[in-house]
C-alpha positions in Angstrom: -0.1 0.0 -0.1 1.3 3.5 -0.8 0.6 6.7 1.3 -2.7 7.8 -0.4 -4.2 4.1 0.3 -3.0 4.4 3.9 -4.5 7.8 4.3 -7.6 6.2 2.8 -7.8 3.7 5.5 -6.9 6.0 8.5 -9.8 8.1 7.2 -12.2 5.4 7.4 -11.3 4.1 10.6 -13.0 5.2 13.7 -10.4 6.4 16.7 -7.2 4.6 14.7 -6.7 0.8 13.0 -4.4 -0.4 15.5 -4.1 -1.9 19.2 -3.8 0.9 22.2 -0.4 -0.2 22.9 2.7 -2.1 21.2 3.1 -5.7 21.1 3.9 -7.5 24.3 7.4 -8.3 23.2 8.2 -4.8 22.4 6.7 -3.4 25.5 9.2 -6.1 27.4 12.3 -5.3 25.9 11.8 -1.4 25.9 10.8 -1.5 29.6 14.2 -2.9 30.5 15.9 0.0 29.0 16.8 3.4 30.5 14.7 6.1 28.4 16.5 8.5 26.2 16.1 9.6 22.5 13.8 7.1 20.4 12.5 6.9 16.6 9.3 5.0 16.0 9.5 4.3 12.3 6.2 3.9 10.3 4.5 5.0 13.5 1.3 4.7 11.8 -1.8 6.4 14.2 0.8 6.5 17.0 0.4 3.7 19.5 4.0 2.9 20.1 5.1 6.6 20.1 2.4 7.5 22.6 3.3 4.7 24.7 7.0 5.2 24.8 6.6 9.1 25.7 4.4 8.0 28.5 7.7 6.2 29.7 9.8 9.0 29.5 11.3 8.8 26.0 12.0 11.9 23.9 10.1 10.3 21.0 9.8 11.0 17.2 7.3 9.4 15.4 7.7 9.2 11.6 5.2 8.1 8.8 4.3 8.6 5.1 0.7 8.6 6.1 -0.9 12.2 7.0 -3.9 10.8 8.0 -2.2 8.2 10.3 -0.3 11.5 11.8 -3.3 13.4 12.5 -4.7 10.4 14.6 -1.6 9.9 16.4 -1.4 13.5 17.6 -5.2 13.6 18.6 -4.5 10.5 20.9 -4.4 11.3 24.7 -0.7 12.0 25.2 0.0 12.6 21.4 1.2 16.4 22.2 4.3 14.9 24.1 5.6 13.6 20.6 7.3 15.0 17.7 5.1 13.9 14.6 7.0 13.8 11.2 5.2 13.6 7.6 8.1 11.6 5.9 9.4 8.5 3.8 11.6 6.1 5.5 13.8 5.9 2.4 14.4 9.7 2.4 14.2 11.1 6.0 17.3 11.4 8.3 17.4 12.3 11.9 19.3 15.3 13.0 21.5 12.8 15.2 21.9 9.4 16.1 19.4 8.2 18.9 19.3 5.7 21.6 16.4 3.5 20.4 14.9 2.5 17.1 11.5 0.8 16.7 9.9 -0.5 13.9 6.9 -2.4 14.1 5.1 -3.8 10.7 7.1 -1.9 8.3 6.7 -3.9 5.4 8.0 -3.0 2.1 9.5 -4.6 -1.3 12.7 -3.7 0.1 12.4 -4.6 3.6 15.9 -5.5 4.0 17.4 -2.3 2.9 14.8 -0.7 5.0 15.8 -2.0 8.0 19.5 -1.6 7.4 18.9 2.1 6.7 16.8 2.8 9.9 19.9 0.8 11.8 21.9 3.6 10.6 19.9 5.9 13.2 20.9 3.9 16.3 23.8 5.4 18.5 26.8 3.3 19.5 25.6 1.4 22.6 21.6 2.1 21.4 19.2 -0.6 20.8 17.0 -1.4 17.4 13.9 -3.5 18.0 12.1 -4.4 14.7 8.9 -6.5 14.6 6.6 -7.6 11.7 4.7 -10.4 10.0 6.8 -13.5 9.4 6.1 -15.4 6.1 4.7 -18.3 8.0 2.0 -16.2 9.1 0.1 -16.7 5.5 -0.3 -20.3 6.3 -1.0 -19.7 10.1 -4.2 -17.8 9.0 -2.8 -14.6 10.9 -3.9 -11.2 10.3 -1.4 -9.1 7.9 -0.1 -9.0 4.3 -0.7 -11.8 2.1 2.4 -11.3 -0.2 5.5 -13.2 0.7 7.8 -10.7 -1.1 7.4 -8.1 1.6 7.1 -10.4 4.5 10.1 -11.3 7.1 11.9 -14.1 8.2 14.9 -14.3 11.0 17.4 -14.9 7.7 16.2 -11.4 6.4 16.6 -9.5 9.4 19.4 -10.9 10.7 21.0 -10.3 7.2 20.0 -6.5 7.5 22.8 -5.7 10.3 26.3 -5.5 9.9 29.2 -6.6 12.7 28.6 -3.1 14.2 25.6 -4.8 15.9 25.2 -7.5 18.6 22.1 -9.6 17.9 20.0 -10.5 21.3 17.1 -12.0 19.6 16.3 -12.9 16.0 14.0 -15.3 15.8 9.9 -16.2 15.0 7.4 -15.6 17.8 3.8 -16.0 18.1 1.2 -13.7 19.2 -2.0 -14.9 20.8 -5.3 -12.9 20.4 -4.5 -11.2 23.8 -1.7 -9.3 22.1 -3.8 -8.5 18.8 -2.3 -5.8 16.4 -5.6 -4.8 15.1 -7.8 -2.2 17.3 -10.9 -4.5 17.2 -8.7 -7.7 17.8 -8.2 -10.9 16.0 -9.0 -14.3 16.4 -6.2 -16.2 15.1 -2.9 -16.5 16.2 0.0 -14.4 14.4 3.6 -15.5 13.7 6.0 -12.5 13.7 9.9 -12.2 13.1 11.6 -10.1 16.0 14.8 -8.8 16.0 16.5 -7.1 18.9 20.1 -5.8 18.4 22.5 -3.4 20.1 24.7 -1.1 18.3 28.4 -1.8 19.8 30.4 0.9 18.2 
């Protein structure tokens, strides 16, 4: 989907598309970190960015959908986030940050996009990426059905160079209790998680 299609989807939603909070594994990883500066990549309607800001992070949320960002800014706590209308392929942060989070960014060049956002992580900082795994199609979980844009652990691992220490890179299963959609989803979903630390 391009920016125009996402704008249409967000305008058609009542109060947002996604669940109120980030995925549970993202909350678990980030809760162990000391708050600092963070970029939420493809923030959509802002659920992850607002959650981060509420926990003391100085947060920038970027997305190419103006309609998604309008919903994000209107959320309770949305005024604590710097919302930036931009394309991940073109935007550059003013300085590296302590944390980059990317939830469900699926593009034809996903590996290159992950490599690009990894450049925004400062030495000692953390990268957390989660997205639908290619095995999610057969599992019947919510998400894209085009295997060309879906993740695998091999794809995400291969996006990083030796400046990063990989803490976790694996398939995980989300239950209906950790649904991606605001209205929930009945089936379990298979995601790929990447958690890495920049060591130099």
